[in-house]
Z-matrix of the N, CA and C atoms (Angstrom, degrees):
N
C 1 1.451
C 2 1.531 1 109.97
N 3 1.338 2 117.16 1 -35.45
C 4 1.463 3 120.40 2 179.67
C 5 1.524 4 110.97 3 -65.33
N 6 1.328 5 116.83 4 -38.21
C 7 1.466 6 120.43 5 179.64
C 8 1.523 7 109.96 6 -65.72
N 9 1.312 8 116.66 7 -42.10
C 10 1.468 9 120.31 8 179.03
C 11 1.521 10 110.39 9 -62.78
N 12 1.318 11 116.80 10 -41.20
C 13 1.466 12 120.35 11 178.22
C 14 1.513 13 112.26 12 -63.98
N 15 1.331 14 116.31 13 -43.56
C 16 1.467 15 120.09 14 178.03
C 17 1.516 16 111.00 15 -64.29
N 18 1.324 17 116.78 16 -37.67
C 19 1.460 18 120.56 17 177.90
C 20 1.518 19 110.62 18 -62.64
N 21 1.321 20 115.89 19 -44.61
C 22 1.470 21 119.37 20 178.86
C 23 1.519 22 110.80 21 -62.04
N 24 1.326 23 116.62 22 -41.56
C 25 1.469 24 119.90 23 177.90
C 26 1.522 25 109.68 24 -62.05
N 27 1.344 26 117.18 25 -42.69
C 28 1.462 27 120.62 26 178.57
C 29 1.515 28 112.76 27 -61.04
N 30 1.333 29 116.63 28 -43.36
C 31 1.459 30 120.97 29 178.97
C 32 1.529 31 110.11 30 -63.74
N 33 1.316 32 116.51 31 -41.98
C 34 1.468 33 120.57 32 178.99
C 35 1.520 34 110.53 33 -63.17
N 36 1.333 35 117.55 34 -42.84
C 37 1.472 36 120.87 35 179.54
C 38 1.526 37 110.36 36 -61.98
N 39 1.338 38 117.30 37 -42.66
C 40 1.468 39 120.56 38 178.95
C 41 1.522 40 110.20 39 -61.27
N 42 1.343 41 117.32 40 -46.70
C 43 1.459 42 119.92 41 -179.70
C 44 1.524 43 111.89 42 -65.60
N 45 1.328 44 117.46 43 -37.97
C 46 1.467 45 119.78 44 176.22
C 47 1.527 46 110.72 45 -64.22
N 48 1.330 47 116.36 46 -40.49
C 49 1.458 48 120.00 47 177.90
C 50 1.515 49 112.20 48 -63.25
N 51 1.333 50 116.75 49 -44.12
C 52 1.465 51 120.06 50 177.64
C 53 1.525 52 110.95 51 -65.38
N 54 1.330 53 116.58 52 -37.37
C 55 1.462 54 120.29 53 176.75
C 56 1.516 55 111.36 54 -64.00
N 57 1.337 56 116.10 55 -41.69
C 58 1.466 57 120.42 56 178.15
C 59 1.521 58 110.35 57 -60.96
N 60 1.328 59 116.50 58 -46.65
C 61 1.462 60 120.70 59 179.92
C 62 1.521 61 109.93 60 -60.19
N 63 1.324 62 116.87 61 -42.75
C 64 1.466 63 121.13 62 179.95
C 65 1.527 64 111.25 63 -64.28
N 66 1.321 65 116.96 64 -46.17
C 67 1.471 66 120.63 65 -177.35
C 68 1.523 67 113.13 66 -67.83
N 69 1.321 68 117.57 67 -31.84
C 70 1.463 69 120.39 68 -178.60
C 71 1.521 70 112.61 69 -85.53
N 72 1.335 71 117.30 70 -5.18
C 73 1.459 72 119.83 71 -179.91
C 74 1.518 73 112.90 72 80.39
N 75 1.328 74 117.16 73 10.10
C 76 1.457 75 120.16 74 178.03
C 77 1.525 76 109.63 75 -79.71
N 78 1.317 77 115.76 76 166.47
C 79 1.457 78 122.23 77 177.79
C 80 1.520 79 108.55 78 -128.73
N 81 1.311 80 115.58 79 157.87
C 82 1.459 81 120.35 80 175.13
C 83 1.523 82 109.05 81 -125.88
N 84 1.319 83 115.09 82 148.98
C 85 1.455 84 120.28 83 172.09
C 86 1.512 85 108.44 84 -146.28
N 87 1.306 86 114.79 85 157.52
C 88 1.456 87 120.93 86 179.52
C 89 1.524 88 108.08 87 -100.79
N 90 1.322 89 116.16 88 128.41
C 91 1.461 90 121.47 89 179.00
C 92 1.521 91 109.05 90 -72.36
N 93 1.336 92 116.26 91 124.50
C 94 1.463 93 121.14 92 -176.69
C 95 1.523 94 113.41 93 -95.91
N 96 1.330 95 116.78 94 -28.10
C 97 1.463 96 119.83 95 -172.84
C 98 1.526 97 110.67 96 -117.84
N 99 1.315 98 115.28 97 172.38
C 100 1.463 99 121.34 98 178.60
C 101 1.513 100 113.29 99 -96.95
N 102 1.328 101 118.21 100 17.17
C 103 1.464 102 120.54 101 -175.61
C 104 1.525 103 113.26 102 -64.91
N 105 1.327 104 118.52 103 -20.57
C 106 1.471 105 121.46 104 179.60
C 107 1.530 106 112.21 105 -108.23
N 108 1.332 107 117.30 106 10.97
C 109 1.466 108 120.82 107 178.86
C 110 1.518 109 109.87 108 -65.60
N 111 1.304 110 119.43 109 145.87
C 112 1.457 111 128.03 110 6.54
C 113 1.541 112 113.87 111 -92.66
N 114 1.339 113 118.49 112 0.89
C 115 1.463 114 120.96 113 -177.11
C 116 1.523 115 111.05 114 -68.91
N 117 1.332 116 116.69 115 -48.21
C 118 1.462 117 122.69 116 177.32
C 119 1.525 118 106.36 117 -126.22
N 120 1.320 119 115.72 118 119.57
C 121 1.464 120 121.07 119 -175.83
C 122 1.534 121 110.60 120 -104.92
N 123 1.333 122 116.23 121 160.89
C 124 1.467 123 118.18 122 174.79
C 125 1.529 124 110.13 123 -56.55
N 126 1.337 125 116.08 124 134.94
C 127 1.449 126 121.21 125 -178.87
C 128 1.520 127 113.87 126 94.06
N 129 1.329 128 118.11 127 -8.59
C 130 1.465 129 121.03 128 175.77
C 131 1.522 130 109.43 129 -79.47
N 132 1.327 131 116.29 130 149.14
C 133 1.463 132 120.72 131 172.29
C 134 1.517 133 107.87 132 -94.37
N 135 1.322 134 115.91 133 133.52
C 136 1.460 135 122.51 134 176.18
C 137 1.525 136 107.23 135 -108.02
N 138 1.337 137 116.28 136 123.95
C 139 1.464 138 121.55 137 175.91
C 140 1.524 139 106.86 138 -96.97
N 141 1.337 140 115.86 139 127.90
C 142 1.460 141 122.19 140 -174.94
C 143 1.519 142 110.04 141 -118.05
N 144 1.323 143 115.69 142 145.24
C 145 1.465 144 119.51 143 174.08
C 146 1.512 145 108.78 144 -125.07
N 147 1.334 146 116.46 145 150.81
C 148 1.462 147 118.68 146 177.18
C 149 1.523 148 109.60 147 -70.14
N 150 1.304 149 115.92 148 135.79
C 151 1.474 150 122.29 149 -177.86
C 152 1.527 151 107.06 150 -134.17
N 153 1.337 152 118.28 151 133.02
C 154 1.468 153 118.77 152 175.97
C 155 1.536 154 109.83 153 -56.02
N 156 1.323 155 116.69 154 137.46
C 157 1.473 156 119.88 155 -175.47
C 158 1.520 157 112.29 156 -58.51
N 159 1.325 158 117.82 157 -31.92
C 160 1.468 159 119.08 158 -179.10
C 161 1.530 160 112.49 159 -75.30
N 162 1.347 161 118.05 160 -5.10
C 163 1.460 162 121.20 161 177.74
C 164 1.530 163 112.29 162 -98.30
N 165 1.333 164 117.58 163 -8.02
C 166 1.463 165 121.12 164 -179.54
C 167 1.522 166 109.43 165 -79.44
N 168 1.312 167 116.07 166 132.28
C 169 1.465 168 122.69 167 -175.78
C 170 1.530 169 110.55 168 -124.35
N 171 1.328 170 117.36 169 160.42
C 172 1.468 171 119.36 170 172.27
C 173 1.529 172 109.63 171 -55.69
N 174 1.315 173 115.01 172 137.34
C 175 1.462 174 121.28 173 -176.44
C 176 1.522 175 112.80 174 102.49
N 177 1.342 176 117.36 175 -23.03
C 178 1.462 177 120.38 176 177.05
C 179 1.527 178 109.45 177 -72.27
N 180 1.322 179 116.09 178 149.70
C 181 1.458 180 121.89 179 175.85
C 182 1.523 181 107.31 180 -103.65
N 183 1.342 182 115.78 181 125.94
C 184 1.461 183 121.08 182 -179.15
C 185 1.526 184 109.83 183 -124.97
N 186 1.327 185 115.28 184 159.45
C 187 1.465 186 121.34 185 174.72
C 188 1.517 187 108.96 186 -118.88
N 189 1.315 188 115.69 187 144.18
C 190 1.461 189 121.23 188 -176.83
C 191 1.513 190 108.63 189 -156.68
N 192 1.320 191 116.34 190 164.77
C 193 1.462 192 121.16 191 174.63
C 194 1.514 193 109.07 192 -79.57
N 195 1.310 194 115.64 193 132.11
C 196 1.470 195 121.42 194 179.81
C 197 1.528 196 109.05 195 -57.01
N 198 1.340 197 117.53 196 124.98
C 199 1.466 198 120.26 197 -176.21
C 200 1.535 199 113.34 198 -83.60
N 201 1.304 200 116.77 199 35.24
C 202 1.462 201 121.02 200 177.33
C 203 1.522 202 108.51 201 -122.40
N 204 1.310 203 115.87 202 175.69
C 205 1.459 204 119.80 203 -178.62
C 206 1.527 205 112.58 204 -67.00
N 207 1.341 206 116.61 205 -21.16
C 208 1.461 207 120.44 206 -179.48
C 209 1.526 208 110.59 207 -69.51
N 210 1.304 209 117.70 208 -37.65
C 211 1.466 210 122.36 209 178.50
C 212 1.515 211 112.51 210 72.80
N 213 1.336 212 115.66 211 -168.85
C 214 1.456 213 121.31 212 -178.91
C 215 1.521 214 111.40 213 97.00
N 216 1.317 215 115.67 214 159.76
C 217 1.468 216 121.16 215 -179.26
C 218 1.518 217 110.87 216 -81.96
N 219 1.326 218 115.41 217 143.93
C 220 1.454 219 123.39 218 176.70
C 221 1.524 220 107.50 219 -126.28
N 222 1.323 221 116.50 220 136.93
C 223 1.461 222 122.05 221 174.79
C 224 1.520 223 106.93 222 -122.35
N 225 1.337 224 116.38 223 109.87
C 226 1.464 225 122.27 224 -178.42
C 227 1.519 226 110.34 225 -139.86
N 228 1.322 227 114.85 226 166.55
C 229 1.461 228 122.45 227 -179.28
C 230 1.534 229 110.48 228 -87.18
N 231 1.328 230 115.81 229 139.17
C 232 1.461 231 121.85 230 175.92
C 233 1.531 232 107.48 231 -75.58
N 234 1.348 233 116.52 232 126.15
C 235 1.467 234 119.87 233 178.23
C 236 1.527 235 111.97 234 -108.20
N 237 1.345 236 116.52 235 -18.80
C 238 1.459 237 120.22 236 -179.54
C 239 1.524 238 108.75 237 -158.66
N 240 1.324 239 116.43 238 143.72
C 241 1.463 240 121.86 239 178.37
C 242 1.522 241 108.11 240 -119.74
N 243 1.342 242 117.20 241 128.74
C 244 1.461 243 123.00 242 177.00
C 245 1.521 244 108.99 243 -116.35
N 246 1.316 245 116.38 244 131.19
C 247 1.468 246 120.72 245 172.20
C 248 1.515 247 106.84 246 -102.42
N 249 1.333 248 116.20 247 120.16
C 250 1.453 249 120.25 248 -178.33
C 251 1.509 250 111.46 249 -134.20
N 252 1.321 251 117.07 250 -176.59
C 253 1.464 252 120.70 251 -178.56
C 254 1.531 253 113.11 252 -64.95
N 255 1.345 254 116.81 253 -23.77
C 256 1.464 255 120.30 254 179.52
C 257 1.527 256 112.70 255 -91.90
N 258 1.316 257 116.91 256 6.97
C 259 1.463 258 120.64 257 -178.37
C 260 1.512 259 110.94 258 114.63
N 261 1.319 260 115.09 259 -162.16
C 262 1.463 261 121.07 260 -178.35
C 263 1.523 262 108.54 261 -92.20
N 264 1.327 263 115.95 262 132.47
C 265 1.456 264 121.48 263 179.02
C 266 1.515 265 110.46 264 -115.32
N 267 1.321 266 116.05 265 139.27
C 268 1.463 267 121.54 266 -179.32
C 269 1.521 268 110.32 267 -113.87
N 270 1.333 269 115.69 268 127.69
C 271 1.455 270 122.33 269 170.71
C 272 1.527 271 104.98 270 -90.80
N 273 1.327 272 117.00 271 129.96
C 274 1.463 273 120.45 272 -175.12
C 275 1.522 274 111.05 273 -125.73
N 276 1.328 275 113.97 274 162.40
C 277 1.459 276 120.40 275 179.45
C 278 1.522 277 108.27 276 -158.98
N 279 1.318 278 116.67 277 137.73
C 280 1.457 279 120.68 278 171.49
C 281 1.521 280 108.97 279 -72.79
N 282 1.317 281 117.92 280 140.87
C 283 1.467 282 121.29 281 -177.85
C 284 1.520 283 112.49 282 -57.43
N 285 1.318 284 117.32 283 -32.89
C 286 1.459 285 120.94 284 -177.29
C 287 1.532 286 112.38 285 -89.14
N 288 1.325 287 116.76 286 -11.77
C 289 1.468 288 120.60 287 -178.67
C 290 1.522 289 110.46 288 -79.20
N 291 1.331 290 115.72 289 152.57
C 292 1.468 291 120.95 290 -178.57
C 293 1.522 292 113.31 291 -83.48
N 294 1.323 293 117.43 292 -21.93
C 295 1.458 294 119.57 293 -176.92
C 296 1.524 295 110.64 294 -137.88
N 297 1.332 296 114.31 295 165.72
C 298 1.467 297 120.32 296 176.90
C 299 1.521 298 110.09 297 -63.50
N 300 1.336 299 114.45 298 157.84
C 301 1.462 300 119.49 299 174.52
C 302 1.527 301 108.61 300 -64.89
N 303 1.305 302 116.75 301 155.95
C 304 1.464 303 121.32 302 -176.74
C 305 1.518 304 113.63 303 -85.92
N 306 1.311 305 118.39 304 32.48
C 307 1.460 306 122.28 305 -179.13
C 308 1.517 307 110.18 306 -151.01
N 309 1.306 308 115.40 307 165.63
C 310 1.471 309 122.78 308 171.82
C 311 1.523 310 106.11 309 -118.18
N 312 1.314 311 116.72 310 125.02
C 313 1.461 312 121.89 311 -177.04
C 314 1.522 313 109.17 312 -85.62
N 315 1.317 314 116.13 313 124.37
C 316 1.459 315 122.88 314 177.15
C 317 1.519 316 108.94 315 -104.20
N 318 1.315 317 115.82 316 114.57
C 319 1.470 318 120.84 317 176.36
C 320 1.518 319 108.54 318 -106.22
N 321 1.307 320 115.90 319 150.28
C 322 1.460 321 121.86 320 172.96
C 323 1.522 322 106.73 321 -129.23
N 324 1.304 323 117.81 322 121.09
C 325 1.470 324 121.55 323 179.15
C 326 1.508 325 112.46 324 94.72
N 327 1.347 326 116.32 325 -88.39
C 328 1.455 327 119.82 326 -177.58
C 329 1.519 328 110.79 327 -127.40
N 330 1.319 329 114.29 328 152.55
C 331 1.456 330 122.54 329 172.82
C 332 1.528 331 107.08 330 -111.03
N 333 1.316 332 117.49 331 161.80
C 334 1.462 333 121.74 332 178.06
C 335 1.518 334 108.50 333 -104.34
N 336 1.338 335 114.62 334 107.68
C 337 1.464 336 121.98 335 -173.76
C 338 1.532 337 110.70 336 -104.89
N 339 1.333 338 115.24 337 138.37
C 340 1.464 339 121.16 338 179.50
C 341 1.524 340 109.89 339 -69.30
N 342 1.345 341 115.69 340 131.35
C 343 1.468 342 120.12 341 177.44
C 344 1.522 343 112.33 342 -120.62
N 345 1.333 344 117.81 343 -25.76
C 346 1.467 345 121.74 344 178.52
C 347 1.518 346 109.25 345 -146.28
N 348 1.324 347 114.50 346 150.05
C 349 1.461 348 120.56 347 171.65
C 350 1.526 349 106.94 348 -125.13
N 351 1.325 350 116.24 349 126.59
C 352 1.461 351 121.85 350 178.53
C 353 1.525 352 107.58 351 -107.30
N 354 1.336 353 116.41 352 99.63
C 355 1.469 354 120.09 353 -174.46
C 356 1.523 355 112.91 354 -58.05
N 357 1.314 356 115.66 355 132.67
C 358 1.464 357 126.64 356 172.28
C 359 1.526 358 115.42 357 63.90
N 360 1.310 359 118.92 358 -3.72
C 361 1.467 360 120.73 359 -177.22
C 362 1.531 361 111.99 360 -68.67
N 363 1.296 362 117.45 361 -24.19
C 364 1.458 363 120.56 362 179.98
C 365 1.514 364 112.37 363 -67.80
N 366 1.325 365 117.16 364 -26.12
C 367 1.462 366 119.74 365 177.93
C 368 1.524 367 110.28 366 -63.55
N 369 1.322 368 115.53 367 -37.29
C 370 1.464 369 120.02 368 178.68
C 371 1.524 370 109.60 369 -66.26
N 372 1.335 371 117.01 370 -44.44
C 373 1.464 372 120.05 371 178.61
C 374 1.521 373 111.79 372 -63.36
N 375 1.328 374 116.33 373 -43.22
C 376 1.465 375 119.66 374 179.82
C 377 1.528 376 110.50 375 -62.51
N 378 1.322 377 116.84 376 -41.34
C 379 1.458 378 120.92 377 177.97
C 380 1.527 379 110.36 378 -64.21
N 381 1.335 380 116.67 379 -41.73
C 382 1.465 381 121.01 380 -177.53
C 383 1.532 382 112.34 381 -67.15
N 384 1.321 383 118.07 382 -20.21
C 385 1.469 384 121.20 383 178.94
C 386 1.525 385 112.05 384 -80.26
N 387 1.329 386 117.09 385 -20.51
C 388 1.464 387 120.62 386 -179.65
C 389 1.526 388 109.84 387 -77.36
N 390 1.335 389 117.62 388 151.40
C 391 1.473 390 120.07 389 179.25
C 392 1.530 391 113.06 390 -55.02
N 393 1.333 392 117.49 391 -42.17
C 394 1.466 393 119.62 392 -179.69
C 395 1.530 394 110.60 393 -64.72
N 396 1.315 395 116.33 394 -37.82
C 397 1.460 396 120.27 395 178.37
C 398 1.522 397 111.70 396 -67.44
N 399 1.320 398 116.45 397 -40.36
C 400 1.463 399 120.19 398 178.90
C 401 1.522 400 110.84 399 -65.55
N 402 1.318 401 116.65 400 -40.59
C 403 1.460 402 120.40 401 177.32
C 404 1.526 403 110.49 402 -63.29
N 405 1.326 404 116.70 403 -46.03
C 406 1.462 405 120.47 404 -179.64
C 407 1.524 406 111.16 405 -63.48
N 408 1.328 407 117.29 406 -42.66
C 409 1.463 408 119.73 407 177.99
C 410 1.524 409 111.69 408 -64.29
N 411 1.323 410 117.45 409 -40.81
C 412 1.457 411 120.74 410 177.75
C 413 1.515 412 111.75 411 -61.87
N 414 1.325 413 116.21 412 -43.45
C 415 1.469 414 119.85 413 178.52
C 416 1.525 415 110.76 414 -65.59
N 417 1.321 416 116.42 415 -39.21
C 418 1.464 417 120.52 416 179.85
C 419 1.530 418 110.61 417 -64.87
N 420 1.325 419 116.93 418 -44.40
C 421 1.472 420 120.54 419 179.17
C 422 1.523 421 110.14 420 -64.64
N 423 1.330 422 117.68 421 -40.59
C 424 1.463 423 121.34 422 178.35
C 425 1.525 424 110.40 423 -62.64
N 426 1.331 425 117.16 424 -47.72
C 427 1.467 426 120.74 425 -179.22
C 428 1.529 427 110.93 426 -63.88
N 429 1.317 428 116.95 427 -41.39
C 430 1.468 429 120.60 428 178.41
C 431 1.517 430 110.50 429 -63.36
N 432 1.317 431 117.12 430 -40.62
C 433 1.471 432 120.81 431 178.24
C 434 1.524 433 110.71 432 -62.57
N 435 1.321 434 116.96 433 -41.92
C 436 1.460 435 119.91 434 177.76
C 437 1.525 436 110.98 435 -60.63
N 438 1.309 437 116.18 436 -45.29
C 439 1.467 438 120.42 437 -179.26
C 440 1.519 439 110.86 438 -61.83
N 441 1.315 440 116.25 439 -41.49
C 442 1.465 441 119.84 440 -175.62
C 443 1.526 442 113.43 441 -76.64
N 444 1.322 443 117.61 442 -34.78
C 445 1.455 444 119.34 443 -169.28
C 446 1.531 445 115.53 444 -106.75
N 447 1.317 446 118.12 445 -14.55
C 448 1.456 447 118.99 446 175.81
C 449 1.525 448 109.10 447 -78.52
N 450 1.315 449 116.82 448 147.25
C 451 1.470 450 118.35 449 179.62
C 452 1.526 451 111.06 450 -65.85
N 453 1.292 452 115.08 451 150.15
C 454 1.453 453 121.47 452 -179.58
C 455 1.522 454 109.78 453 -70.99
N 456 1.313 455 116.66 454 143.79
C 457 1.464 456 121.03 455 177.10
C 458 1.523 457 111.04 456 -102.95
N 459 1.321 458 116.60 457 5.01
C 460 1.467 459 120.09 458 178.64
C 461 1.527 460 109.79 459 -69.52
N 462 1.313 461 116.87 460 141.08
C 463 1.460 462 118.43 461 177.06
C 464 1.525 463 110.50 462 -66.59
N 465 1.303 464 114.83 463 143.90
C 466 1.457 465 119.21 464 178.27
C 467 1.509 466 109.72 465 -92.69
N 468 1.283 467 115.67 466 154.94
C 469 1.460 468 121.74 467 177.63
C 470 1.524 469 107.13 468 -90.79
N 471 1.342 470 116.68 469 103.61
C 472 1.457 471 120.88 470 -176.04
C 473 1.517 472 113.03 471 -65.83
N 474 1.318 473 117.02 472 -17.08
C 475 1.469 474 119.58 473 -177.73
C 476 1.518 475 111.22 474 -76.54
N 477 1.347 476 117.85 475 -18.00
C 478 1.461 477 118.81 476 -179.16
C 479 1.511 478 109.94 477 -85.82
N 480 1.316 479 117.51 478 139.31
C 481 1.472 480 120.15 479 -179.23
C 482 1.530 481 110.53 480 -69.38
N 483 1.335 482 115.77 481 142.78
C 484 1.459 483 121.72 482 177.87
C 485 1.507 484 110.10 483 -67.98
N 486 1.326 485 117.12 484 134.79
C 487 1.466 486 124.24 485 178.03
C 488 1.524 487 112.93 486 54.04
N 489 1.298 488 117.28 487 22.04
C 490 1.470 489 119.95 488 176.73
C 491 1.516 490 113.88 489 74.08
N 492 1.334 491 118.20 490 11.47
C 493 1.460 492 119.99 491 179.65
C 494 1.518 493 109.78 492 -89.07
N 495 1.280 494 116.93 493 135.04
C 496 1.457 495 122.00 494 179.02
C 497 1.527 496 107.87 495 -103.08
N 498 1.336 497 116.30 496 129.74
C 499 1.471 498 119.89 497 -178.96
C 500 1.509 499 110.42 498 -99.34
């Protein structure tokens, strides 16, 4: 019964956390590569908040869509900021990479800046997205619900007063 209770608390905490992220306008992504190791490792969740582009400084970690035909999200550290006629441009580099990225990121309005890193939590999300993970989670939730909501089959002690009332 204690395990079922802890599981329910864990599920509630996860949903509250996702609700908080949603209400604050933050975003989450799972780090896929080791380009930001050891600060952000593959499988870590990165929580991002919108930041005005003029507030982003060298040393900040931002996420953006890869400006190549391959696409996909990239999370790298800003190493240089350029203000030009087309707006503010960011030179970025992964902490583990030897050289800067081969592009300049042009943001208009807001950038997505890293505010929290949740180590290894992304592995759980990635697993939960797979069919086997969804099946396992569904079975776990069903079994936990049965444990919590079915009546107990343990014998009761008839000598104890009901609801603590003494007659």
